N, CA, C and O atoms as a Tripos MOL2 file, in Angstrom:
@<TRIPOS>MOLECULE
protein
  316   315    79     0     0
PROTEIN
NO_CHARGES

@<TRIPOS>ATOM
      1 N          87.4840   92.9240   94.4690 N.3       1 MET1
      2 CA         88.5160   92.1460   95.1290 C.3       1 MET1
      3 C          88.9150   92.8180   96.4380 C.2       1 MET1
      4 O          88.7950   94.0330   96.5970 O.2       1 MET1
      5 N          89.3840   92.0100   97.3530 N.am      2 GLN2
      6 CA         89.8390   92.5220   98.6290 C.3       2 GLN2
      7 C          91.3370   92.7950   98.5860 C.2       2 GLN2
      8 O          92.0380   92.3030   97.7020 O.2       2 GLN2
      9 N          91.8240   93.5800   99.5430 N.am      3 SER3
     10 CA         93.2520   93.8790   99.6280 C.3       3 SER3
     11 C          93.9510   92.8010  100.4460 C.2       3 SER3
     12 O          94.3360   93.0240  101.5930 O.2       3 SER3
     13 N          94.1080   91.6330   99.8400 N.am      4 ILE4
     14 CA         94.7690   90.5220  100.4920 C.3       4 ILE4
     15 C          95.7640   89.8880   99.5340 C.2       4 ILE4
     16 O          95.7550   90.1680   98.3350 O.2       4 ILE4
     17 N          96.6210   89.0290  100.0740 N.am      5 VAL5
     18 CA         97.5480   88.2420   99.2660 C.3       5 VAL5
     19 C          97.3440   86.7950   99.6550 C.2       5 VAL5
     20 O          97.2530   86.4790  100.8410 O.2       5 VAL5
     21 N          97.2710   85.9130   98.6800 N.am      6 THR6
     22 CA         97.1470   84.4840   98.9410 C.3       6 THR6
     23 C          98.4520   83.8210   98.5280 C.2       6 THR6
     24 O          98.9260   83.9960   97.4060 O.2       6 THR6
     25 N          99.0340   83.0470   99.4650 N.am      7 VAL7
     26 CA        100.2840   82.3440   99.2010 C.3       7 VAL7
     27 C         100.0210   80.8530   99.3580 C.2       7 VAL7
     28 O          99.6130   80.3920  100.4240 O.2       7 VAL7
     29 N         100.2570   80.1110   98.2940 N.am      8 GLY8
     30 CA         99.9950   78.6790   98.2930 C.3       8 GLY8
     31 C         101.0230   77.8730   99.0640 C.2       8 GLY8
     32 O         102.1120   78.3520   99.3820 O.2       8 GLY8
     33 N         100.6520   76.6410   99.3550 N.am      9 HIS9
     34 CA        101.4830   75.6990  100.0820 C.3       9 HIS9
     35 C         102.8230   75.4920   99.3700 C.2       9 HIS9
     36 O         102.8730   75.3570   98.1470 O.2       9 HIS9
     37 N         103.8940   75.4700  100.1410 N.am     10 GLY10
     38 CA        105.2130   75.1770   99.5910 C.3      10 GLY10
     39 C         105.8650   76.3270   98.8570 C.2      10 GLY10
     40 O         106.9070   76.1360   98.2290 O.2      10 GLY10
     41 N         105.2860   77.5140   98.9170 N.am     11 ALA11
     42 CA        105.9130   78.6700   98.2830 C.3      11 ALA11
     43 C         107.0980   79.1220   99.1310 C.2      11 ALA11
     44 O         107.0540   79.0450  100.3590 O.2      11 ALA11
     45 N         108.1380   79.5860   98.4830 N.am     12 TYR12
     46 CA        109.3260   80.1040   99.1610 C.3      12 TYR12
     47 C         109.4970   81.5530   98.7490 C.2      12 TYR12
     48 O         109.6120   81.8670   97.5650 O.2      12 TYR12
     49 N         109.5130   82.4340   99.7440 N.am     13 ILE13
     50 CA        109.6680   83.8630   99.4730 C.3      13 ILE13
     51 C         110.9220   84.3330  100.1910 C.2      13 ILE13
     52 O         110.9830   84.3110  101.4200 O.2      13 ILE13
     53 N         111.9190   84.7570   99.4330 N.am     14 ALA14
     54 CA        113.1990   85.1790   99.9870 C.3      14 ALA14
     55 C         113.0870   86.5680  100.6150 C.2      14 ALA14
     56 O         111.9950   87.1280  100.7050 O.2      14 ALA14
     57 N         114.1930   87.1070  101.0380 N.am     15 GLY15
     58 CA        114.2080   88.3980  101.7210 C.3      15 GLY15
     59 C         114.0500   89.5960  100.8130 C.2      15 GLY15
     60 O         114.3450   89.5430   99.6190 O.2      15 GLY15
     61 N         113.5770   90.6810  101.4100 N.am     16 ASN16
     62 CA        113.4240   91.9720  100.7420 C.3      16 ASN16
     63 C         112.5490   91.8710   99.4860 C.2      16 ASN16
     64 O         112.8760   92.4480   98.4490 O.2      16 ASN16
     65 N         111.4480   91.1420   99.5840 N.am     17 VAL17
     66 CA        110.5000   90.9500   98.4870 C.3      17 VAL17
     67 C         109.2660   91.8020   98.7630 C.2      17 VAL17
     68 O         108.8090   91.8870   99.9030 O.2      17 VAL17
     69 N         108.7320   92.4270   97.7310 N.am     18 THR18
     70 CA        107.5020   93.1960   97.8450 C.3      18 THR18
     71 C         106.4150   92.5050   97.0330 C.2      18 THR18
     72 O         106.5960   92.2200   95.8490 O.2      18 THR18
     73 N         105.2810   92.2370   97.6850 N.am     19 ILE19
     74 CA        104.1420   91.6270   97.0000 C.3      19 ILE19
     75 C         102.9640   92.5770   97.1380 C.2      19 ILE19
     76 O         102.5480   92.9030   98.2500 O.2      19 ILE19
     77 N         102.4280   93.0190   96.0100 N.am     20 GLY20
     78 CA        101.3190   93.9640   96.0110 C.3      20 GLY20
     79 C         100.0220   93.3520   96.4910 C.2      20 GLY20
     80 O          99.8790   92.1300   96.5380 O.2      20 GLY20
     81 N          99.0720   94.2110   96.8470 N.am     21 ASP21
     82 CA         97.7390   93.7720   97.2570 C.3      21 ASP21
     83 C          97.0830   92.9430   96.1560 C.2      21 ASP21
     84 O          97.3840   93.0960   94.9720 O.2      21 ASP21
     85 N          96.1860   92.0680   96.5760 N.am     22 GLU22
     86 CA         95.3310   91.3020   95.6680 C.3      22 GLU22
     87 C          96.1030   90.3660   94.7510 C.2      22 GLU22
     88 O          95.6550   90.0750   93.6420 O.2      22 GLU22
     89 N          97.2710   89.8880   95.2100 N.am     23 CYS23
     90 CA         98.0610   88.9350   94.4320 C.3      23 CYS23
     91 C          97.7370   87.5070   94.8530 C.2      23 CYS23
     92 O          97.2580   87.2580   95.9590 O.2      23 CYS23
     93 N          98.0070   86.5900   93.9540 N.am     24 TRP24
     94 CA         97.8760   85.1700   94.2380 C.3      24 TRP24
     95 C          99.2130   84.5310   93.8750 C.2      24 TRP24
     96 O          99.6290   84.5550   92.7170 O.2      24 TRP24
     97 N          99.8770   83.9630   94.8750 N.am     25 ILE25
     98 CA        101.1300   83.2470   94.6770 C.3      25 ILE25
     99 C         100.7870   81.7670   94.8190 C.2      25 ILE25
    100 O         100.4950   81.3060   95.9230 O.2      25 ILE25
    101 N         100.8160   81.0300   93.7340 N.am     26 ASP26
    102 CA        100.3260   79.6540   93.7160 C.3      26 ASP26
    103 C         101.3120   78.6980   94.4060 C.2      26 ASP26
    104 O         102.3790   79.1130   94.8580 O.2      26 ASP26
    105 N         100.9370   77.4120   94.4780 N.am     27 ILE27
    106 CA        101.7510   76.4300   95.1920 C.3      27 ILE27
    107 C         103.1190   76.2470   94.5420 C.2      27 ILE27
    108 O         103.2520   76.2720   93.3180 O.2      27 ILE27
    109 N         104.1300   76.0630   95.3880 N.am     28 GLY28
    110 CA        105.4700   75.7610   94.9140 C.3      28 GLY28
    111 C         106.2010   76.8930   94.2290 C.2      28 GLY28
    112 O         107.2330   76.6550   93.6010 O.2      28 GLY28
    113 N         105.7100   78.1090   94.3240 N.am     29 VAL29
    114 CA        106.3820   79.2560   93.7070 C.3      29 VAL29
    115 C         107.6160   79.6200   94.5290 C.2      29 VAL29
    116 O         107.5920   79.5450   95.7570 O.2      29 VAL29
    117 N         108.6870   80.0110   93.8560 N.am     30 THR30
    118 CA        109.8750   80.5380   94.5070 C.3      30 THR30
    119 C         110.0450   81.9840   94.0560 C.2      30 THR30
    120 O         110.0400   82.2780   92.8610 O.2      30 THR30
    121 N         110.1950   82.8840   95.0290 N.am     31 ILE31
    122 CA        110.4540   84.2970   94.7210 C.3      31 ILE31
    123 C         111.8180   84.6260   95.3070 C.2      31 ILE31
    124 O         112.0100   84.5410   96.5200 O.2      31 ILE31
    125 N         112.7680   85.0050   94.4540 N.am     32 THR32
    126 CA        114.1320   85.2700   94.8910 C.3      32 THR32
    127 C         114.2600   86.6540   95.5310 C.2      32 THR32
    128 O         113.3250   87.4530   95.5090 O.2      32 THR32
    129 N         115.4360   86.9160   96.0980 N.am     33 ASP33
    130 CA        115.7090   88.1800   96.7910 C.3      33 ASP33
    131 C         115.4750   89.4060   95.9170 C.2      33 ASP33
    132 O         115.7150   89.3930   94.7100 O.2      33 ASP33
    133 N         114.9970   90.4690   96.5680 N.am     34 ARG34
    134 CA        114.9250   91.8230   96.0070 C.3      34 ARG34
    135 C         114.1280   91.9370   94.7110 C.2      34 ARG34
    136 O         114.5530   92.6160   93.7760 O.2      34 ARG34
    137 N         112.9820   91.2790   94.6550 N.am     35 VAL35
    138 CA        112.0810   91.4620   93.5170 C.3      35 VAL35
    139 C         110.7140   91.8980   94.0200 C.2      35 VAL35
    140 O         110.4300   91.8260   95.2150 O.2      35 VAL35
    141 N         109.8760   92.3460   93.1080 N.am     36 ALA36
    142 CA        108.5320   92.8010   93.4520 C.3      36 ALA36
    143 C         107.5200   92.1270   92.5370 C.2      36 ALA36
    144 O         107.7580   91.9300   91.3460 O.2      36 ALA36
    145 N         106.3830   91.7810   93.1320 N.am     37 VAL37
    146 CA        105.2520   91.2700   92.3640 C.3      37 VAL37
    147 C         104.1810   92.3510   92.4280 C.2      37 VAL37
    148 O         103.7110   92.7040   93.5100 O.2      37 VAL37
    149 N         103.8010   92.8700   91.2810 N.am     38 GLY38
    150 CA        102.8740   93.9870   91.2160 C.3      38 GLY38
    151 C         101.4610   93.6310   91.6500 C.2      38 GLY38
    152 O         101.0380   92.4780   91.5690 O.2      38 GLY38
    153 N         100.7500   94.6380   92.1080 N.am     39 LYS39
    154 CA         99.3680   94.5020   92.5780 C.3      39 LYS39
    155 C          98.5030   93.7690   91.5510 C.2      39 LYS39
    156 O          98.5680   94.0340   90.3510 O.2      39 LYS39
    157 N          97.6910   92.8390   92.0610 N.am     40 GLY40
    158 CA         96.7160   92.1620   91.2160 C.3      40 GLY40
    159 C          97.2760   91.1130   90.2840 C.2      40 GLY40
    160 O          96.6010   90.7120   89.3360 O.2      40 GLY40
    161 N          98.4990   90.6550   90.5270 N.am     41 SER41
    162 CA         99.0960   89.6480   89.6540 C.3      41 SER41
    163 C          98.9100   88.2430   90.2060 C.2      41 SER41
    164 O          98.7140   88.0510   91.4060 O.2      41 SER41
    165 N          98.9740   87.2680   89.3120 N.am     42 TYR42
    166 CA         98.8400   85.8520   89.6530 C.3      42 TYR42
    167 C         100.1130   85.1680   89.1750 C.2      42 TYR42
    168 O         100.4370   85.2080   87.9890 O.2      42 TYR42
    169 N         100.8380   84.5360   90.1080 N.am     43 VAL43
    170 CA        102.0430   83.7950   89.7520 C.3      43 VAL43
    171 C         101.6930   82.3140   89.8010 C.2      43 VAL43
    172 O         101.3420   81.7900   90.8580 O.2      43 VAL43
    173 N         101.7900   81.6400   88.6600 N.am     44 GLY44
    174 CA        101.3560   80.2540   88.5180 C.3      44 GLY44
    175 C         102.2290   79.2550   89.2520 C.2      44 GLY44
    176 O         103.3890   79.5310   89.5590 O.2      44 GLY44
    177 N         101.6590   78.0930   89.5290 N.am     45 ALA45
    178 CA        102.3060   77.0270   90.2950 C.3      45 ALA45
    179 C         103.6900   76.6870   89.7470 C.2      45 ALA45
    180 O         103.8810   76.5340   88.5410 O.2      45 ALA45
    181 N         104.6510   76.5740   90.6680 N.am     46 GLY46
    182 CA        106.0000   76.1580   90.3190 C.3      46 GLY46
    183 C         106.8670   77.2110   89.6660 C.2      46 GLY46
    184 O         108.0200   76.9340   89.3330 O.2      46 GLY46
    185 N         106.3450   78.4130   89.4720 N.am     47 ALA47
    186 CA        107.1260   79.4770   88.8320 C.3      47 ALA47
    187 C         108.2840   79.9100   89.7350 C.2      47 ALA47
    188 O         108.2140   79.7920   90.9580 O.2      47 ALA47
    189 N         109.3430   80.4090   89.1100 N.am     48 VAL48
    190 CA        110.4820   80.9580   89.8430 C.3      48 VAL48
    191 C         110.6250   82.4220   89.4230 C.2      48 VAL48
    192 O         110.9950   82.7270   88.2890 O.2      48 VAL48
    193 N         110.3270   83.3120   90.3560 N.am     49 VAL49
    194 CA        110.3490   84.7480   90.0740 C.3      49 VAL49
    195 C         111.7510   85.2810   90.3700 C.2      49 VAL49
    196 O         112.1840   85.3100   91.5220 O.2      49 VAL49
    197 N         112.4540   85.7020   89.3160 N.am     50 THR50
    198 CA        113.8120   86.2330   89.4580 C.3      50 THR50
    199 C         113.9030   87.7160   89.1070 C.2      50 THR50
    200 O         114.9150   88.3630   89.3800 O.2      50 THR50
    201 N         112.8400   88.2510   88.5000 N.am     51 GLU51
    202 CA        112.7650   89.6640   88.1270 C.3      51 GLU51
    203 C         111.3930   90.1900   88.5050 C.2      51 GLU51
    204 O         110.4600   89.4120   88.7020 O.2      51 GLU51
    205 N         111.2650   91.5060   88.6090 N.am     52 ASP52
    206 CA        109.9860   92.1170   88.9660 C.3      52 ASP52
    207 C         108.8810   91.6900   88.0100 C.2      52 ASP52
    208 O         109.0930   91.5540   86.8060 O.2      52 ASP52
    209 N         107.6960   91.4840   88.5770 N.am     53 ILE53
    210 CA        106.5010   91.1480   87.8010 C.3      53 ILE53
    211 C         105.5900   92.3790   87.8300 C.2      53 ILE53
    212 O         105.2990   92.8890   88.9120 O.2      53 ILE53
    213 N         105.1330   92.8700   86.6740 N.am     54 PRO54
    214 CA        104.2680   94.0550   86.6460 C.3      54 PRO54
    215 C         102.8980   93.7890   87.2740 C.2      54 PRO54
    216 O         102.5640   92.6510   87.6040 O.2      54 PRO54
    217 N         102.1210   94.8450   87.4320 N.am     55 GLU55
    218 CA        100.7660   94.7360   87.9820 C.3      55 GLU55
    219 C          99.8260   94.0440   86.9980 C.2      55 GLU55
    220 O          99.9770   94.1450   85.7810 O.2      55 GLU55
    221 N          98.8390   93.3290   87.5770 N.am     56 ASN56
    222 CA         97.7100   92.7700   86.8200 C.3      56 ASN56
    223 C          98.0930   91.8590   85.6620 C.2      56 ASN56
    224 O          97.5400   91.9670   84.5670 O.2      56 ASN56
    225 N          99.0520   90.9520   85.9110 N.am     57 VAL57
    226 CA         99.4320   90.0040   84.8660 C.3      57 VAL57
    227 C          99.4080   88.5800   85.4050 C.2      57 VAL57
    228 O          99.4610   88.3600   86.6150 O.2      57 VAL57
    229 N          99.3270   87.6230   84.4980 N.am     58 LEU58
    230 CA         99.5330   86.2200   84.7950 C.3      58 LEU58
    231 C         100.9860   85.9340   84.4520 C.2      58 LEU58
    232 O         101.4100   86.1530   83.3170 O.2      58 LEU58
    233 N         101.7590   85.4430   85.4310 N.am     59 ALA59
    234 CA        103.1670   85.1320   85.2000 C.3      59 ALA59
    235 C         103.4000   83.6610   85.4980 C.2      59 ALA59
    236 O         102.9570   83.1490   86.5260 O.2      59 ALA59
    237 N         104.1000   82.9800   84.5890 N.am     60 VAL60
    238 CA        104.3690   81.5540   84.7440 C.3      60 VAL60
    239 C         105.7660   81.2410   84.2270 C.2      60 VAL60
    240 O         106.3660   82.0300   83.4960 O.2      60 VAL60
    241 N         106.2730   80.0760   84.6210 N.am     61 GLY61
    242 CA        107.5160   79.5730   84.0530 C.3      61 GLY61
    243 C         108.7220   79.6940   84.9560 C.2      61 GLY61
    244 O         108.6670   80.2400   86.0580 O.2      61 GLY61
    245 N         109.8320   79.1510   84.4280 N.am     62 VAL62
    246 CA        111.1200   79.1900   85.1110 C.3      62 VAL62
    247 C         112.1280   79.7160   84.1120 C.2      62 VAL62
    248 O         112.5530   78.9730   83.2270 O.2      62 VAL62
    249 N         112.5210   80.9660   84.2240 N.am     63 PRO63
    250 CA        112.0530   81.9680   85.1770 C.3      63 PRO63
    251 C         110.6690   82.4840   84.7960 C.2      63 PRO63
    252 O         110.2560   82.4020   83.6390 O.2      63 PRO63
    253 N         109.9650   83.0130   85.7840 N.am     64 ALA64
    254 CA        108.6010   83.5180   85.5710 C.3      64 ALA64
    255 C         108.6100   84.7190   84.6270 C.2      64 ALA64
    256 O         109.4180   85.6380   84.7610 O.2      64 ALA64
    257 N         107.6960   84.6780   83.6790 N.am     65 LYS65
    258 CA        107.5150   85.7770   82.7270 C.3      65 LYS65
    259 C         106.0280   86.0790   82.6110 C.2      65 LYS65
    260 O         105.2080   85.1610   82.6450 O.2      65 LYS65
    261 N         105.6700   87.3490   82.4760 N.am     66 PRO66
    262 CA        104.2570   87.6890   82.2480 C.3      66 PRO66
    263 C         103.8180   87.1520   80.8900 C.2      66 PRO66
    264 O         104.4950   87.3520   79.8820 O.2      66 PRO66
    265 N         102.6600   86.4600   80.8780 N.am     67 VAL67
    266 CA        102.1600   85.9360   79.6060 C.3      67 VAL67
    267 C         100.9770   86.7350   79.0810 C.2      67 VAL67
    268 O         100.7210   86.7610   77.8770 O.2      67 VAL67
    269 N         100.2490   87.3940   80.0020 N.am     68 ARG68
    270 CA         99.1640   88.2700   79.5390 C.3      68 ARG68
    271 C          98.6250   89.0860   80.6940 C.2      68 ARG68
    272 O          98.8510   88.7760   81.8640 O.2      68 ARG68
    273 N          97.9050   90.1410   80.3340 N.am     69 LYS69
    274 CA         97.2140   90.9760   81.3240 C.3      69 LYS69
    275 C          96.0120   90.2170   81.8570 C.2      69 LYS69
    276 O          95.4250   89.3960   81.1530 O.2      69 LYS69
    277 N          95.6430   90.4960   83.1150 N.am     70 LEU70
    278 CA         94.4670   89.8850   83.7260 C.3      70 LEU70
    279 C          93.3200   90.8800   83.7850 C.2      70 LEU70
    280 O          93.5220   92.0780   83.9890 O.2      70 LEU70
    281 N          92.1130   90.3610   83.6040 N.am     71 THR71
    282 CA         90.9070   91.1740   83.7230 C.3      71 THR71
    283 C          90.1040   90.6730   84.9220 C.2      71 THR71
    284 O          90.4340   89.6390   85.5010 O.2      71 THR71
    285 N          89.0710   91.3910   85.2890 N.am     72 GLU72
    286 CA         88.1950   90.9650   86.3870 C.3      72 GLU72
    287 C          87.5960   89.5910   86.0960 C.2      72 GLU72
    288 O          87.4980   88.7610   87.0000 O.2      72 GLU72
    289 N          87.1980   89.3410   84.8630 N.am     73 SER73
    290 CA         86.5980   88.0530   84.5390 C.3      73 SER73
    291 C          87.6120   86.9170   84.6180 C.2      73 SER73
    292 O          87.2330   85.7790   84.8970 O.2      73 SER73
    293 N          88.8870   87.1980   84.3810 N.am     74 ASP74
    294 CA         89.9270   86.1820   84.5430 C.3      74 ASP74
    295 C          89.9760   85.6740   85.9740 C.2      74 ASP74
    296 O          90.1290   84.4750   86.2080 O.2      74 ASP74
    297 N          89.8460   86.5820   86.9290 N.am     75 TRP75
    298 CA         89.9250   86.1920   88.3300 C.3      75 TRP75
    299 C          88.8210   85.2190   88.7120 C.2      75 TRP75
    300 O          89.0240   84.3650   89.5750 O.2      75 TRP75
    301 N          87.6610   85.3340   88.0860 N.am     76 LYS76
    302 CA         86.5700   84.4020   88.3810 C.3      76 LYS76
    303 C          86.9230   82.9900   87.9510 C.2      76 LYS76
    304 O          86.4600   82.0250   88.5600 O.2      76 LYS76
    305 N          87.7330   82.8510   86.9130 N.am     77 GLU77
    306 CA         88.1470   81.5300   86.4420 C.3      77 GLU77
    307 C          89.3840   81.0170   87.1790 C.2      77 GLU77
    308 O          89.5280   79.8100   87.3760 O.2      77 GLU77
    309 N          90.2660   81.9100   87.5840 N.am     78 LEU78
    310 CA         91.5130   81.5110   88.2280 C.3      78 LEU78
    311 C          91.3390   81.0500   89.6730 C.2      78 LEU78
    312 O          92.0450   80.1540   90.1340 O.2      78 LEU78
    313 N          90.3960   81.6670   90.3820 N.am     79 ILE79
    314 CA         90.2730   81.2990   91.8030 C.3      79 ILE79
    315 C          88.9460   80.7270   92.1490 C.2      79 ILE79
    316 O          88.7080   80.3760   93.3050 O.2      79 ILE79
@<TRIPOS>BOND
     1     1     2 1
     2     2     3 1
     3     3     4 2
     4     3     5 am
     5     5     6 1
     6     6     7 1
     7     7     8 2
     8     7     9 am
     9     9    10 1
    10    10    11 1
    11    11    12 2
    12    11    13 am
    13    13    14 1
    14    14    15 1
    15    15    16 2
    16    15    17 am
    17    17    18 1
    18    18    19 1
    19    19    20 2
    20    19    21 am
    21    21    22 1
    22    22    23 1
    23    23    24 2
    24    23    25 am
    25    25    26 1
    26    26    27 1
    27    27    28 2
    28    27    29 am
    29    29    30 1
    30    30    31 1
    31    31    32 2
    32    31    33 am
    33    33    34 1
    34    34    35 1
    35    35    36 2
    36    35    37 am
    37    37    38 1
    38    38    39 1
    39    39    40 2
    40    39    41 am
    41    41    42 1
    42    42    43 1
    43    43    44 2
    44    43    45 am
    45    45    46 1
    46    46    47 1
    47    47    48 2
    48    47    49 am
    49    49    50 1
    50    50    51 1
    51    51    52 2
    52    51    53 am
    53    53    54 1
    54    54    55 1
    55    55    56 2
    56    55    57 am
    57    57    58 1
    58    58    59 1
    59    59    60 2
    60    59    61 am
    61    61    62 1
    62    62    63 1
    63    63    64 2
    64    63    65 am
    65    65    66 1
    66    66    67 1
    67    67    68 2
    68    67    69 am
    69    69    70 1
    70    70    71 1
    71    71    72 2
    72    71    73 am
    73    73    74 1
    74    74    75 1
    75    75    76 2
    76    75    77 am
    77    77    78 1
    78    78    79 1
    79    79    80 2
    80    79    81 am
    81    81    82 1
    82    82    83 1
    83    83    84 2
    84    83    85 am
    85    85    86 1
    86    86    87 1
    87    87    88 2
    88    87    89 am
    89    89    90 1
    90    90    91 1
    91    91    92 2
    92    91    93 am
    93    93    94 1
    94    94    95 1
    95    95    96 2
    96    95    97 am
    97    97    98 1
    98    98    99 1
    99    99   100 2
   100    99   101 am
   101   101   102 1
   102   102   103 1
   103   103   104 2
   104   103   105 am
   105   105   106 1
   106   106   107 1
   107   107   108 2
   108   107   109 am
   109   109   110 1
   110   110   111 1
   111   111   112 2
   112   111   113 am
   113   113   114 1
   114   114   115 1
   115   115   116 2
   116   115   117 am
   117   117   118 1
   118   118   119 1
   119   119   120 2
   120   119   121 am
   121   121   122 1
   122   122   123 1
   123   123   124 2
   124   123   125 am
   125   125   126 1
   126   126   127 1
   127   127   128 2
   128   127   129 am
   129   129   130 1
   130   130   131 1
   131   131   132 2
   132   131   133 am
   133   133   134 1
   134   134   135 1
   135   135   136 2
   136   135   137 am
   137   137   138 1
   138   138   139 1
   139   139   140 2
   140   139   141 am
   141   141   142 1
   142   142   143 1
   143   143   144 2
   144   143   145 am
   145   145   146 1
   146   146   147 1
   147   147   148 2
   148   147   149 am
   149   149   150 1
   150   150   151 1
   151   151   152 2
   152   151   153 am
   153   153   154 1
   154   154   155 1
   155   155   156 2
   156   155   157 am
   157   157   158 1
   158   158   159 1
   159   159   160 2
   160   159   161 am
   161   161   162 1
   162   162   163 1
   163   163   164 2
   164   163   165 am
   165   165   166 1
   166   166   167 1
   167   167   168 2
   168   167   169 am
   169   169   170 1
   170   170   171 1
   171   171   172 2
   172   171   173 am
   173   173   174 1
   174   174   175 1
   175   175   176 2
   176   175   177 am
   177   177   178 1
   178   178   179 1
   179   179   180 2
   180   179   181 am
   181   181   182 1
   182   182   183 1
   183   183   184 2
   184   183   185 am
   185   185   186 1
   186   186   187 1
   187   187   188 2
   188   187   189 am
   189   189   190 1
   190   190   191 1
   191   191   192 2
   192   191   193 am
   193   193   194 1
   194   194   195 1
   195   195   196 2
   196   195   197 am
   197   197   198 1
   198   198   199 1
   199   199   200 2
   200   199   201 am
   201   201   202 1
   202   202   203 1
   203   203   204 2
   204   203   205 am
   205   205   206 1
   206   206   207 1
   207   207   208 2
   208   207   209 am
   209   209   210 1
   210   210   211 1
   211   211   212 2
   212   211   213 am
   213   213   214 1
   214   214   215 1
   215   215   216 2
   216   215   217 am
   217   217   218 1
   218   218   219 1
   219   219   220 2
   220   219   221 am
   221   221   222 1
   222   222   223 1
   223   223   224 2
   224   223   225 am
   225   225   226 1
   226   226   227 1
   227   227   228 2
   228   227   229 am
   229   229   230 1
   230   230   231 1
   231   231   232 2
   232   231   233 am
   233   233   234 1
   234   234   235 1
   235   235   236 2
   236   235   237 am
   237   237   238 1
   238   238   239 1
   239   239   240 2
   240   239   241 am
   241   241   242 1
   242   242   243 1
   243   243   244 2
   244   243   245 am
   245   245   246 1
   246   246   247 1
   247   247   248 2
   248   247   249 am
   249   249   250 1
   250   250   251 1
   251   251   252 2
   252   251   253 am
   253   253   254 1
   254   254   255 1
   255   255   256 2
   256   255   257 am
   257   257   258 1
   258   258   259 1
   259   259   260 2
   260   259   261 am
   261   261   262 1
   262   262   263 1
   263   263   264 2
   264   263   265 am
   265   265   266 1
   266   266   267 1
   267   267   268 2
   268   267   269 am
   269   269   270 1
   270   270   271 1
   271   271   272 2
   272   271   273 am
   273   273   274 1
   274   274   275 1
   275   275   276 2
   276   275   277 am
   277   277   278 1
   278   278   279 1
   279   279   280 2
   280   279   281 am
   281   281   282 1
   282   282   283 1
   283   283   284 2
   284   283   285 am
   285   285   286 1
   286   286   287 1
   287   287   288 2
   288   287   289 am
   289   289   290 1
   290   290   291 1
   291   291   292 2
   292   291   293 am
   293   293   294 1
   294   294   295 1
   295   295   296 2
   296   295   297 am
   297   297   298 1
   298   298   299 1
   299   299   300 2
   300   299   301 am
   301   301   302 1
   302   302   303 1
   303   303   304 2
   304   303   305 am
   305   305   306 1
   306   306   307 1
   307   307   308 2
   308   307   309 am
   309   309   310 1
   310   310   311 1
   311   311   312 2
   312   311   313 am
   313   313   314 1
   314   314   315 1
   315   315   316 2
@<TRIPOS>SUBSTRUCTURE
     1 MET1         2 RESIDUE 1 A MET
     2 GLN2         6 RESIDUE 1 A GLN
     3 SER3        10 RESIDUE 1 A SER
     4 ILE4        14 RESIDUE 1 A ILE
     5 VAL5        18 RESIDUE 1 A VAL
     6 THR6        22 RESIDUE 1 A THR
     7 VAL7        26 RESIDUE 1 A VAL
     8 GLY8        30 RESIDUE 1 A GLY
     9 HIS9        34 RESIDUE 1 A HIS
    10 GLY10       38 RESIDUE 1 A GLY
    11 ALA11       42 RESIDUE 1 A ALA
    12 TYR12       46 RESIDUE 1 A TYR
    13 ILE13       50 RESIDUE 1 A ILE
    14 ALA14       54 RESIDUE 1 A ALA
    15 GLY15       58 RESIDUE 1 A GLY
    16 ASN16       62 RESIDUE 1 A ASN
    17 VAL17       66 RESIDUE 1 A VAL
    18 THR18       70 RESIDUE 1 A THR
    19 ILE19       74 RESIDUE 1 A ILE
    20 GLY20       78 RESIDUE 1 A GLY
    21 ASP21       82 RESIDUE 1 A ASP
    22 GLU22       86 RESIDUE 1 A GLU
    23 CYS23       90 RESIDUE 1 A CYS
    24 TRP24       94 RESIDUE 1 A TRP
    25 ILE25       98 RESIDUE 1 A ILE
    26 ASP26      102 RESIDUE 1 A ASP
    27 ILE27      106 RESIDUE 1 A ILE
    28 GLY28      110 RESIDUE 1 A GLY
    29 VAL29      114 RESIDUE 1 A VAL
    30 THR30      118 RESIDUE 1 A THR
    31 ILE31      122 RESIDUE 1 A ILE
    32 THR32      126 RESIDUE 1 A THR
    33 ASP33      130 RESIDUE 1 A ASP
    34 ARG34      134 RESIDUE 1 A ARG
    35 VAL35      138 RESIDUE 1 A VAL
    36 ALA36      142 RESIDUE 1 A ALA
    37 VAL37      146 RESIDUE 1 A VAL
    38 GLY38      150 RESIDUE 1 A GLY
    39 LYS39      154 RESIDUE 1 A LYS
    40 GLY40      158 RESIDUE 1 A GLY
    41 SER41      162 RESIDUE 1 A SER
    42 TYR42      166 RESIDUE 1 A TYR
    43 VAL43      170 RESIDUE 1 A VAL
    44 GLY44      174 RESIDUE 1 A GLY
    45 ALA45      178 RESIDUE 1 A ALA
    46 GLY46      182 RESIDUE 1 A GLY
    47 ALA47      186 RESIDUE 1 A ALA
    48 VAL48      190 RESIDUE 1 A VAL
    49 VAL49      194 RESIDUE 1 A VAL
    50 THR50      198 RESIDUE 1 A THR
    51 GLU51      202 RESIDUE 1 A GLU
    52 ASP52      206 RESIDUE 1 A ASP
    53 ILE53      210 RESIDUE 1 A ILE
    54 PRO54      214 RESIDUE 1 A PRO
    55 GLU55      218 RESIDUE 1 A GLU
    56 ASN56      222 RESIDUE 1 A ASN
    57 VAL57      226 RESIDUE 1 A VAL
    58 LEU58      230 RESIDUE 1 A LEU
    59 ALA59      234 RESIDUE 1 A ALA
    60 VAL60      238 RESIDUE 1 A VAL
    61 GLY61      242 RESIDUE 1 A GLY
    62 VAL62      246 RESIDUE 1 A VAL
    63 PRO63      250 RESIDUE 1 A PRO
    64 ALA64      254 RESIDUE 1 A ALA
    65 LYS65      258 RESIDUE 1 A LYS
    66 PRO66      262 RESIDUE 1 A PRO
    67 VAL67      266 RESIDUE 1 A VAL
    68 ARG68      270 RESIDUE 1 A ARG
    69 LYS69      274 RESIDUE 1 A LYS
    70 LEU70      278 RESIDUE 1 A LEU
    71 THR71      282 RESIDUE 1 A THR
    72 GLU72      286 RESIDUE 1 A GLU
    73 SER73      290 RESIDUE 1 A SER
    74 ASP74      294 RESIDUE 1 A ASP
    75 TRP75      298 RESIDUE 1 A TRP
    76 LYS76      302 RESIDUE 1 A LYS
    77 GLU77      306 RESIDUE 1 A GLU
    78 LEU78      310 RESIDUE 1 A LEU
    79 ILE79      314 RESIDUE 1 A ILE
């Protein structure tokens, strides 16, 4: 994977947010003030991130919660 971040259409990212390398922020995601999304994580469409998201997880929902760890093979299916 490359050291990039992908942010989908209609995503809203508030102030003082940290997004780690190799993250995917899907369409319509909202990230509130002063939270961090860990390296290599995928935040699913429409999620609302109100607390820090750990590295290498799939996070979904309102509020966004990690549902499982991601592997290299997961990324081939997700993107």
